[in-house]
Structures are given as structure tokens and as C-alpha cells.
C-alpha positions in Angstrom: 124.2 89.7 78.7 120.7 88.5 79.5 119.2 90.7 82.2 115.9 88.7 82.6 117.2 87.0 85.7 118.6 90.2 87.3 116.2 91.3 89.9 117.7 94.8 90.2 117.5 95.4 86.5 113.8 94.2 86.4 112.7 96.2 89.4 114.4 99.3 88.0 113.0 98.8 84.4 109.5 98.2 85.7 109.7 101.4 87.8 111.1 103.5 84.9 108.4 102.2 82.5 105.7 102.8 85.0 107.0 106.4 85.5 107.2 106.9 81.8 103.6 105.8 81.2 102.3 107.9 84.1 104.3 111.0 82.8 102.7 110.5 79.4 99.2 110.4 81.0 99.9 113.5 83.2 101.3 115.6 80.4 97.8 116.8 79.4 97.6 118.4 82.9 101.0 120.0 82.6 102.4 118.0 85.5 105.1 115.3 85.9 105.0 112.1 88.0 107.6 113.6 90.3 105.4 116.6 90.9 102.4 114.4 91.4 104.5 112.5 94.0 105.2 115.7 95.8 101.6 116.8 95.7 100.4 113.5 97.0 102.9 113.6 99.9 101.8 117.1 100.9 98.2 116.1 100.6 98.5 113.0 102.7 100.6 114.8 105.4 98.4 117.9 105.4 95.3 115.7 106.2 97.2 113.7 108.8 98.3 116.8 110.7 96.0 117.2 113.7 97.2 120.6 114.6 99.4 123.5 113.5 102.4 122.2 115.5 102.4 119.0 113.6 101.9 120.8 110.3 105.0 122.8 111.0 107.1 119.7 111.4 105.7 117.6 108.5 105.2 120.1 105.7 108.7 121.8 105.5 110.8 121.1 102.5 113.3 119.2 104.7 110.6 116.9 106.1 109.2 116.3 102.6 112.7 115.6 101.2 113.3 113.0 104.0 110.0 111.2 103.3 110.6 111.1 99.5 114.3 110.2 99.9 115.3 113.2 97.8 117.8 115.9 98.5 116.6 119.3 99.8 117.7 121.3 96.8 115.7 119.0 94.5 112.6 119.3 96.6 113.0 123.1 96.8 113.2 123.2 93.0 110.1 121.1 92.7 108.3 123.2 95.2 109.3 126.3 93.2 107.8 124.8 90.0 104.6 123.8 91.9 104.2 127.4 93.2 104.8 128.9 89.8 102.2 126.6 88.3 99.7 127.5 91.0 99.6 124.0 92.6 101.2 125.0 95.9 102.1 128.0 98.1 104.4 128.7 100.9 103.9 130.3 104.3 106.5 131.3 106.8 107.2 128.9 109.6 106.4 130.8 112.8 108.7 128.5 114.8 111.7 128.9 112.5 112.1 132.0 110.3 114.6 130.1 108.1 111.9 127.5 107.2 108.7 127.5 105.2 105.5 125.4 105.3 104.4 124.1 101.9 100.6 123.8 101.3 98.4 122.9 98.4 96.2 125.4 96.6 92.5 124.6 96.0 93.5 124.1 92.3 95.7 121.2 93.3 93.3 119.8 95.8 90.5 119.8 93.2 92.7 117.9 90.7 93.8 115.2 93.1 90.9 112.8 92.2 91.9 113.1 88.5 95.6 112.5 89.3 94.7 109.5 91.4 92.6 108.1 88.5 95.5 108.5 86.1 97.8 106.8 88.5 95.4 103.9 89.0 95.0 103.5 85.2 98.8 103.2 84.9 99.0 100.6 87.6 96.1 98.7 86.1 97.9 98.7 82.8 101.1 97.5 84.5 99.4 94.7 86.3 97.1 93.6 83.5 96.6 89.8 83.7 97.6 89.7 87.3 95.1 88.1 89.7 94.1 90.0 92.9 96.2 87.7 95.0 99.2 88.3 92.7 98.8 92.0 93.0 98.6 91.7 96.8 101.7 89.5 96.9 103.6 91.9 94.7 102.7 94.8 97.1 103.8 92.7 100.1 107.1 91.8 98.4 107.8 95.4 97.4 106.9 96.7 100.9 109.4 94.2 102.4 112.1 95.4 100.1 111.3 99.0 101.0 111.4 98.1 104.7 114.7 96.3 104.4 116.3 99.2 102.7 114.7 101.7 105.1 116.4 100.2 108.1 
């Protein structure tokens, strides 16, 4: 069967190949693209938190799992690996003793520019030969797909 006209196959293959390429680039740092996604999510949400109350809500494993569309055990396992590698740490949630707040270490924060550079390099490789307008259109199409599936 020829899959070149199957949109699902093409989107999935492009995503898997992009992830593979990024994993190859990140290997030198001892981090995976999945871990980088978690670090990025924590970083973005830590910066967006205007106060401690907000931080308590946005930086729990449950909130992270919901944003990443991952199950909580998977996120907890990823957090555990980040903690062991010195990229993140946990503090107790003062509002809920059963919950923890996940924060990034200075080591992780210092590496974020390098991680972003490697991500950008992978995306530049993936969109080589695309015009600026084509890249913008692709982003818009993908965002519409995400929004459609998010509702």
C-alpha cells in the first residue's frame, strides 16, 4: 500500500523522524526529547506563575501530565529521572500534602538556551527548502489540528 496520500501516516512519520533527529542531537547532553519537553513545560509555566498559589496549581505532576497529554505515572517516572540527573527537584505542596511541586535546578535553567538551539536546528533541518510563508502556514495548519483534537 502506498502511504504517501495518507495524512495520518505522514504526520506521524514526520513527528517520529523529528523526534529521532532531536534525540540524536540531545544525546551528547544525556537528555531525551521527552525529557526536554518536560523541562520546557516546567520552565514556561514557572515563568508564567505570578505567585506561589499559581505555582502550586501549574507545577504539580498532575497539571504537567494534563498539559502534555501524558498519564501521571509516565510523568512521575520522567520527573524521577530528571531529579536523579540533577535537572529538577521537588518540594512539598503546602496546600496538599499528597502532592509535590516540580521545579528546575539552576543546572537545567542554564542549559535551556542550548536545548532550544538544538531544537531549532532540528526544525530548520526538517523545514529546509520551505519559505517563511510555508513554515507559517504549516504552523497554522498544525495548530488548527491540535485545536480540533483539543475540543
